[in-house]
N, C-alpha and C positions, 0 to 999 in steps of 0.2 A: 523818382517817386510819383506814383500815380493813385488814383483813386477809384474803387469798385464802385459803380453806380447802379448796376443789377446784376444778379445772378439768375439767369433764366433757365428753367427745366426744359431739356429737350427729350427727345426718345432715347430708348437704349441705354438709360443710366447716365446719359450726358447733360452737362449744364453749359450754357453760353454764358461766359464772363464778359461784361460790358465794362470798359474802363473809360474815366472821364476824358482822357486823350483821344478817344475815338476808336482805339484798339479793342478788338473783340476776337475771342478765340473759345473753342470747346474743351472741356474738361470733364473727366469721370469723377463721379462722387468722392472718391478715395484721394484723387489728386487736388480736389478743392480743399478738402480737410488738411492734407499734408502741407500744401502751400500756404495754409492759414488764411484763406481768402473769405471774407464776409462782406456783405452789402454795406455800403456807406462807411467803408473803412479804407485806410491808405495800404498800398501794397508797394514794397521796396524794389528798387531796380534790380537787386540781386535776384529775387523771386521771378521777375518778368523775364530776367535774362535765362534762367533756368527752364522756364516754361517755353519761351520762344527759341532758345538755343540747343535744348535736349529734349524735352517731352514732346512737343508738336513734330519737330522735323522726323523724329524716329518713327512716330505713329503714322504720320502723312505718307512716308515712304512705304511702310508696310500696308496701308490701306490701297495705295496705288498698285502695289504688286499683287494684292488680293484681287482688285478689279481686273487687272490684266489677265490673271489666272482664269477668271471665269469666262472673259471673252476678249478677243482682239479689239482695241479701240483707237480711234484717232487722237491726236494730241488734245485737241479741242473738247473732245468728248470726256477724257479724262480729267481735264481742267475743271469741267461742268460738274462732274461727279465730285470732285474733291471741294468745290464751292458749295454743293448741296450738304456738305459735311461741315460747313462752317469754318473751314481753315482760313487763315488770312493768305493774301496773296503772295507774299513772300515764302511763306511755307508752302503753298502749291508750287511755286516756282522750284523750289528746292526739290520737291518730289518729283516732278516732271523732269528735270535735269538728271536726277538720280537714275530713274528708269531709262531715260535715253541714253545715258552713258553705258549702259549695258544693253542697249539696242532691244529692250522689251518693248519699247514703242517706236515705230517707225512708219511714217506716213506714206513713204514710197512703197514700202512692202505691204501695207494695207490696200493702198490703191491698186496695186497689181493684184492682189488676191481677189478684190472686189470686182475688178474687171473681167478676170477669169472666170470667176463663179457665175457671173451675169450675163456674160457675153452672147450666150446663146439665145436669150430671151428679151434683151433691152438693146435699143440703140446706143451708139457712142455718145450721142447728145444727152440722152437721158441719164447715163451711167455718169457723165461729166457733172451734170447738174446736181446729181444726187451726192456726189464725192464734194462738190463745193458746199453744198448744205451740211456736210459732215465738218466742215472747217479744214479741208485740205486745200493748199494752195494750188492756184491755177497751174503755175510752172511744174509742179510735182505731179499732177495729174497728167499734164501733156507728156512728161518724161515717162511715167507709167504706161500710158497708150503707146508710146512709140516702141516700148519693150514687150507690148502684149499683142497676140494675135486678136483683132478686132473683128466682130461679126460681119457677114455679107447681109448688109442691111436690106438690099432688095429681095433676097430669099427670106428674110424675116418677115417682109411685108407680104410677100405672097402667101407664107404660113398664116398670117393674121387674117388676109383676105378670105382664105379657105375656111378658117374656124368662123368667120363672120358670114359664111355662105354667100360671098359676094358673086353675083351673076351678071356681068355686063349686059348679056343678051336681053335682059329684062328692061334695061334702059330707062331706070328710075333715078333721075338726076337728084332727087332729094336724098336718096340713100347714098349715093355718090358722094355728094358733098359732105355728109355726116360722117361717112369712112374716112374721107380725107382729113377732115378736122380732128377726127379720132386719132388717126395716125400721125398727124403733126404734133399733137400734144403729146405723144410718144416719144418725140424727138426725131422722126423720121423727115428727111429732106422733101420738099414738095415734087421736085422734079423724080425722084426716085420712086415716090408713091405712084405718079402718073405713068412712069414707065412700067411699073409692076402691074398696074391696072390694065395697061394696053397688052401686057404678055398674056393675061387671062382672057383676051378676047378671042 
């Protein structure tokens, strides 16, 4: 037995049910009525079991599938999206495990595709940092990099120098330092930058 402390209205016809035990979960208006939930009233273990064992897992799995149909996501991104829908952590875990079992979500596949799509314009270091920020583990990123043709970073630097109209003949040390800092922020190695700059001389 638990106690409903609050029924808070959310968007999209949903309500957040808060229980005295600390448990909280989203339900639609009809489900709230069907489960007989009212603020400041008790709720039986049987009703909670139906909500947590039937209603929410099914809906969270469908939500996860819908999110992945719209665009490929990392595991962390999917978890965050489900948290924004107010699902409890164990329900999120069930939904993520479900889609992973069918390979609808695969961080290695995501990392490979990310690298292939951006390798022409970004350094390996920059892509690695971006993948880490998306919640992909470093070992998975390294595996993806070992299986993907990575860019010729010196050629990328030369292209960027050309776009920036770098002319070593002008001998402007301030401009040179700013370009080096700009390229290093993009993940390029200092030695590669200097080598590329020397090639333009």
